[in-house]
N, C-alpha and C positions, 0 to 999 in steps of 0.2 A: 505493498500497500504504499510505505515510502516511495517506493524509486517510483513508481508512478506519480504521484504527489508530484517529488522531483522535476521528474519530466513534465509533464500539468505547467510546471512552472519553468520549463525552459522553454518551451515550444511557446510561437509564437500562434496559439489559435485562431484568433479576429481574417487573419489571412483566407479560410478557410467559406469567411462570408464574404471573400470577392470573386469576383468571376472567376480569375484565375488559380486560385486553391479549389472553390467550390466541382470547376467542371471537371478536374484531376481527380477531384475523390470522387464524380460520375462515373469517370471514362475508368475507373482503376473498379467498380463496382461492376457496370456494363459486360465490362472483357471479360468476369468471371461467368453472367450470366451466358455469354458466349459460348464460351467453348464448355461447358458443363452441357448444358440443353444436345451440342454439338456431339460434343467428344463421351458422353454417356450415356450416347442414345443404342437400342436396342429393338429390335421388332422381329414380331414374329406372321405368317401369313398360315393360313390354311385352307389344306384342299380335299378330296377326294375323288377316289378314282372305283368304280364301282362295273364292277364285270361281269361275262355274260357266267364266267363259273364262279359262284359266288366266293366260294374256298378261295379265291385269287385276291377277292377285292382287298382292300384300304380307303374307310370313309372315313379317316383320320390320318395326314400327312401332315406333319407340323416341321417349319419350313423358316429356318431362324438365322436370322443377318442384323447387321451393326457397323458400328462403326472400326475401322477408316469404309466400309462398304464397298471392299474388295469382290463386287458378287460375282464373279468368273470361278473365285473358290469356293463357293457356300454350295453345299451337296446335299440329296438328301438322295432316300430308296423308293421308288416308284412302281406297285405289280404293271406285268408285262400281259395277265392275263391270258397267260399260253406255260402250260404245265408247273405251274407254282415259279417259275421265275421274277426275279425283279432285275430290277438295273439302278444307277447310279446317276443320276440328270444332274447337272453343274445349272445353277441361273447365269445371266450375260451380264458383265458390261463389270467396268471398273471403274471407280470414280474416287479411290480412295486421296488421289492429286489432288482438286479440288477440296476437300475434305482437308485431310492433310496440313493443306495451304491456312485454311482457313481456320484451321485450332493453333498453329502455329503463331498466327498473327496474332491471334487473340492471347496468347499467354506472354508474349513476349508484351505486347501493349498492357498486361495486367502488373509485369513488372517493373517498363518501364514508371506506369502512371503512379506506382508503390512507390515507388523511388523517387518520383519527382512530386510529390504528395509530403513525403518524410522531408526533406532540401524545402519546402517554401515554410513548412511550419516549425523549423528549427535553424534552419541557414537561410533566411529570408533575404539579411544584412549583406552577406556575405554574397550570395546568389548576384541582389543588384549592385554592390560594385565593382563587382568581377564581369569583366566587357562580355568574354567570352563564355562564360555560361550561358544564358539570356540566346543570345546565337544559336550556341548549339542549342537548347532547347525548342529552341524556335524552328529549327532545320530539321529535326526529329518530328517534331508533331504536323511539321509540314508529308513529311519519306508516311508514317502512318497516317492519314488521311488519305493517300493516295493506295497505299494497301488496303485499310476498309472495304475502302470501294472496288480493286482490283476484285479481293481475295471474298467478298459478299454478294458480288456480282457472278462471280465462278462457281461461286457454292450454292448459289439459288439452282444453277442452268443444273448443276449435277441434282440435288433434292429432285426435278423435272424428273431428269434419266431415269432417279435410282426408284419414283412413285411408277414408272410405265415399265419398269424389270421386276418391279417384286409385285405387282398388279396380278392376282390370281386371276384371272382372264389370259395375261400372257404366262404366266407358268404351268398350263394347261397348256399350252403350243407345244411344250416342250416334251409333256412323257408320250411316249411312241404309243401308247394305250390309249389314249383321248385321241388318236387321230384313226383309232378303227371306229365308225359308225355305229358297233354292236353293246363299243362299251359307252359307261356313260359318267363324263365328271363334272363335276361340281366346286365351286367354294364355298368357304366355308367361315371365314371373316378373313379382312387385309390388314394392313399393319396402320399402326395408330399415328398421327404425324404432327402430331399439337406439336412435340418438342421441338421438331426439328423444323419445324415453319417458324416457332418461336426466336432457333435462332437466329431465321433468317434477318427477322426479327431486330431482332440486340445486332447485329453486323449491321445494318445499315444504323440505325441509332449510334451507335458506334461511329462510323463516320461523320454524320451530319453533330456527334459532339466534338470529334478530332476536328474536323473544317475549320468547327464553330468560332474554338480555343484560340488558330494561326492569330485573328484578329489579339489579340492579349495577351498573349506572350510575345508576338512583334510589339508592342508598346514598352517592353519593358527591356527591349534591345536598343543597345547603341545608334540605329540606323533611326529610330523614328525616335528618341532625342534629339539626335540630329538633327531632322528636319526640321524638328518642335522651335529646338533655337534657332533656323536661319529664317525658318518661317517672324519668327517674334522680332531677329535685327531685323528685319525687311518692313516689318511693321511701325518700329519705331523707326527706322530711318526715313520713310513713306510722312509720318505723323510729324518728327521737325522737320523736315523742309518744308511742311503747308504751315505750319505753324510760323518759320522763316518768315515764308512769301506772303502769312499773315500779316507780320508786325512792319515789314517793310514796306509790306500796300496800305496801312495800317497809319503810320509812324513819317514816311519820308515823300508820300507819294502828292506831286505840286500843281494837281490838275484845277487847281482854287487859280483864278484871275481876276482883275476887274475889268470893264467896260472901258476903254478912251474915251466915249464920245460923249460922259457923263447920264450912260442913261443905266441907272442902279438896276432896273431887273427885280423880279419878286421873290427867285425860284425858293431861299429860303433866307432866314434874320439875318444868320451868318455866315460869312464867305469865307478860306483861309486864302490869305495874302500870298504868304509861299512861308516855304522850310526854306531849313538847312536838305542842302543836296548830301550830303557826308556826315559818317560825325563826329573827322578835326574840324571842319566847320562849326560844327554843333559847339562843340568845346569851346569854339572861340569866339562866338556870336553869345554862349552862357544861356541860350534862349532854346526852347523846342518850335513850336508851331504856335506863332501867335493869330489870334483872330479879332481882327478890329471891325466893329461896328457898321453898314457902309453911311447910314443919314449923316453919322459925325466926323467924314474925311471927307475936306470940302473942295472942290472942282482942283485946284491950282495943285495938291497935297497929287492927285489921280497923272495929272499931268507931268508932273514931277517925277513919282514913282513909279513911272511906268514900265522903270528902265529896269529899274531897282531888283535886284537878282536875291533878296531873302526880304524879311519881313524888320527885321533890324534899319533897315533905311527907310522905310516905308512908312516904323514909330516917329521913325526919326523926324522926319516929315510932315508929322502926323501934328507931332510936338509941338515943332514951329510957326503950322499956321494956326494954331489954337493963343500962340502967345502971342 
């Protein structure tokens, strides 16, 4: 109990609430279901052969098969309906490659997701500090996503072929006595496929989980962090450029001027006479932008100040005119 408490205190189980850790746990759990439902399957079908000679009949022939579905190695004895003779009949097909490939991917996915979950819980800081660990995790996640898709598709196709090869009606065609119209053959029951159908469903669910986890693992890599920093730098640069342009246009624009013909105009109460053209000129005159009411400026000042290059000259002209 003390050891469990120490492990719990040392681990960061909060990561299991994040998509990165929570999906890893689901991957670990679903991979168990995938290889357990496929690798632990055993099925049976039963057929009957009723000969004209009742003594040779066998009304219950059991045929057992299972993982890895090498059906060509599965055999059973059937009566030949000729003087108590019997024959050994083999099923057809070998689907072990697809089944074993599916189970192998499920086992390796189980081991990797378990190892990744342990690293997330107990070594999350070291995982994020090391740039290579998230990159390896990302590559492995992409590879497993592809392998889950391929293995699940291959196993789904192989399962459909297994169902055909173990169909009691198809098995009867392999028995020589059933080819004689004088004998009667029938099927008692076929295999149950619920377990294998579930394995295919779990296979594609694992593909969805691993493919969906690619994004959350990618966010831990240096590629995503570098792209985020680059995007943030570009945004700050654009924002700084926009602010500088707005400041220059608002502080040093010299669009305002007086009408030299004496018509004052009435677009606004105040008009910008002029402003410093540069920062040194602003420091030289010790002023910013000077606004003067137009109705208080005499026509003489306007004629004199028309060629003025800054607001300070016009202001001096205004003072002299008033005096």
